[in-house]
C-alpha positions, 0 to 999 in steps of 0.5 A, spaced: 696 399 084 700 404 082 708 403 083 711 406 089 716 409 085 717 411 078 724 411 074 724 418 072 724 420 080 730 416 082 734 418 076 732 426 076 739 428 078 742 424 072 741 424 065 741 418 061 747 420 058 750 421 065 747 414 067 751 411 061 757 414 063 757 412 070 754 405 069 760 402 072 759 406 078 752 405 079 752 398 079 757 398 085 752 397 091 757 402 095 756 407 090 750 406 087 745 412 084 745 416 091 753 416 091 753 418 084 748 424 086 753 426 091 759 426 087 755 430 082 753 435 088 760 435 090 765 441 089 773 439 090 778 444 089 785 442 087 791 446 088 796 445 083 795 441 076 802 438 076 804 431 078 799 430 083 794 435 081 793 432 074 792 425 075 787 426 081 783 431 077 783 426 071 780 421 075 775 426 079 773 428 073 772 421 070 768 419 076 763 425 075 765 430 081 760 436 079 765 442 080 772 442 080 776 448 081 783 448 079 788 453 082 795 454 078 799 460 075 804 456 072 805 454 065 807 447 062 814 446 061 818 440 057 821 437 064 813 436 066 812 431 060 815 425 063 810 425 069 804 430 067 801 426 062 795 430 062 799 435 057 803 434 051 809 437 047 804 442 044 802 445 050 809 447 052 809 454 054 801 454 055 797 455 062 797 449 066 790 451 069 787 453 062 790 447 058 788 442 064 781 445 064 780 444 057 782 437 057 777 435 063 771 438 060 773 434 053 773 428 058 767 429 061 762 434 059 757 433 065 762 437 070 763 444 071 771 446 071 772 453 074 779 456 073 783 460 078 789 462 074 793 465 080 798 464 086 794 460 092 796 465 098 794 467 104 790 473 101 786 469 097 786 462 100 779 463 104 775 466 098 777 461 093 776 455 098 769 458 101 765 455 095 768 448 095 767 442 100 774 440 100 781 441 098 786 437 094 793 439 096 797 437 089 803 442 091 810 441 091 813 447 096 812 448 104 809 455 104 803 452 100 802 446 103 802 449 110 797 454 107 792 449 104 792 445 111 791 452 115 785 454 111 782 447 111 782 447 118 780 454 119 774 453 114 772 446 117 774 442 111 778 436 109 785 436 106 787 431 102 794 430 102 800 427 098 807 429 097 812 425 092 820 425 092 824 421 087 821 414 088 817 415 095 810 418 096 806 419 102 798 420 103 793 422 108 787 426 109 787 431 114 781 433 117 781 436 124 774 435 126 776 427 126 783 427 127 790 430 126 792 436 121 798 437 117 801 441 123 800 435 128 805 431 124 810 437 121 809 442 127 815 446 123 818 446 116 825 443 115 830 448 114 830 451 107 834 447 102 834 441 107 829 437 102 831 438 095 825 439 090 823 435 084 828 439 080 834 438 084 832 431 086 828 428 081 822 424 081 820 417 078 815 419 072 810 414 074 810 416 082 805 422 082 800 418 078 800 413 083 800 418 089 795 423 085 790 417 084 790 415 091 788 422 093 782 422 088 780 415 091 780 418 098 776 424 095 771 420 092 771 416 099 769 422 103 764 424 098 760 418 098 761 416 105 764 409 104 770 406 106 775 408 111 779 414 109 786 416 111 784 420 117 789 419 122 793 415 118 799 416 113 800 412 107 808 411 105 809 408 098 816 405 096 816 404 088 823 401 088 821 396 093 813 396 091 811 396 098 806 400 102 806 402 109 801 405 113 802 409 120 797 411 125 797 419 126 795 422 133 792 429 134 797 433 137 794 436 143 799 442 143 797 443 136 797 451 135 792 450 129 787 445 131 789 443 139 784 445 144 789 451 146 790 453 139 793 460 138 793 460 130 786 464 128 788 466 121 792 465 116 800 468 116 806 469 112 807 462 110 814 464 106 816 467 112 814 461 117 818 457 112 824 461 112 824 463 105 822 468 100 818 465 094 818 458 092 825 456 090 831 458 093 835 464 091 842 465 090 844 470 096 846 477 095 853 479 095 856 473 092 861 474 087 858 472 080 861 471 073 856 471 067 856 465 062 859 470 056 865 472 061 866 465 063 867 463 055 872 468 054 876 466 060 876 459 058 878 461 051 884 464 055 885 458 059 886 462 065 881 460 070 879 453 073 872 451 072 869 447 078 862 443 077 859 442 084 853 437 081 852 430 082 856 425 077 849 423 074 848 430 072 854 431 069 853 425 065 846 429 062 850 436 061 856 439 062 861 445 060 867 442 057 874 443 061 870 443 068 873 439 074 867 435 078 867 436 085 860 434 088 858 439 093 857 434 098 864 432 097 867 439 097 869 439 105 873 433 104 876 435 097 877 442 098 885 441 098 885 439 091 883 446 089 888 451 089 887 458 092 892 461 088 888 461 081 881 464 079 876 459 080 869 459 077 864 454 081 857 452 077 851 447 078 844 447 075 842 454 076 847 457 081 844 455 088 848 450 090 855 453 087 853 459 091 853 455 097 860 452 095 863 458 094 861 461 101 864 454 104 870 456 100 870 463 103 870 460 110 877 456 108 880 463 106 879 462 098 878 469 095 879 468 088 872 464 087 866 466 083 859 463 082 857 462 074 850 466 074 845 462 072 849 455 072 849 451 066 842 453 064 845 460 063 850 457 059 846 453 055 841 459 053 847 464 052 853 460 050 852 453 047 845 451 046 847 444 044 848 443 052 841 440 054 837 443 059 834 439 065 
């Protein structure tokens, strides 16, 4: 009597080398051969290959997700290296997407990695996501976060979400077919400037690795169809307290995107929706400014008061000699310390916060105030390279 099956038939989708590569998956009853075949057939789009996207991509590649799409137009910066461990110092200045793709292919030659070296925006989002099963949101700004959510809802696909800030992270799976979407949780973005970026507020280096790994785990669960995904749940993580908290999320019946009376039928202008132009705040036009070379000359003549509006811990990292530290959040209470009869130059890291400080002082009647164009970063570039850039 011949056997009812032959090994060659069962393993047709996986080569012997793949079976060896994924052996620890294959012996898990919850994954097994069928689950691994599902992973091989899966197509996951990762928007962003930085703090969240890099660890997520590594684990999805190692797990055998057959096709990974990487969307990123940025280059590797030295400030990335403390948390984006997919990159090394030799990669500084290189394309994130291309560098990440090369590393992932070297990690697992059995997968296909597609590179979309472009900005993810309303004009191309539908075309890029169309060939993938789900989107994994590794972005760090609200316009792209809302865009990732909206295009996923409009195409009926899951959005595996996470975000990080300082020592805290959150994660969820937004799938409007089975639960709420991102707009159900955050109907409107916060006012511009209210939530600092990682560049302004900092982030614990290990945090994106933790949250990105959670995203990878959720994507794998969705693909193999095992476990309870974070649909209708928001997972909060506090690294300082080493605590996880899980909150239940309800679908918003009035959601303009996924509710029964939805009014959003197509992608919109997300920068306008979030009240910004571009991914980072910019110095408003018309702000009185002084460049770094001009400030150097004024400081040499000792005829200007230099005021640093950064936080004390930033001043410990780098400072321009001779400045007076008045953090922006203390400016209202300490404005009387500044003389209106002297020329004052305000500075911060890049010029954004000091521009806000200047506008506030102008409302108090200060007329002889300037903003250091480009902040201490410009000072380091143009005047004193020994001043660290952070």
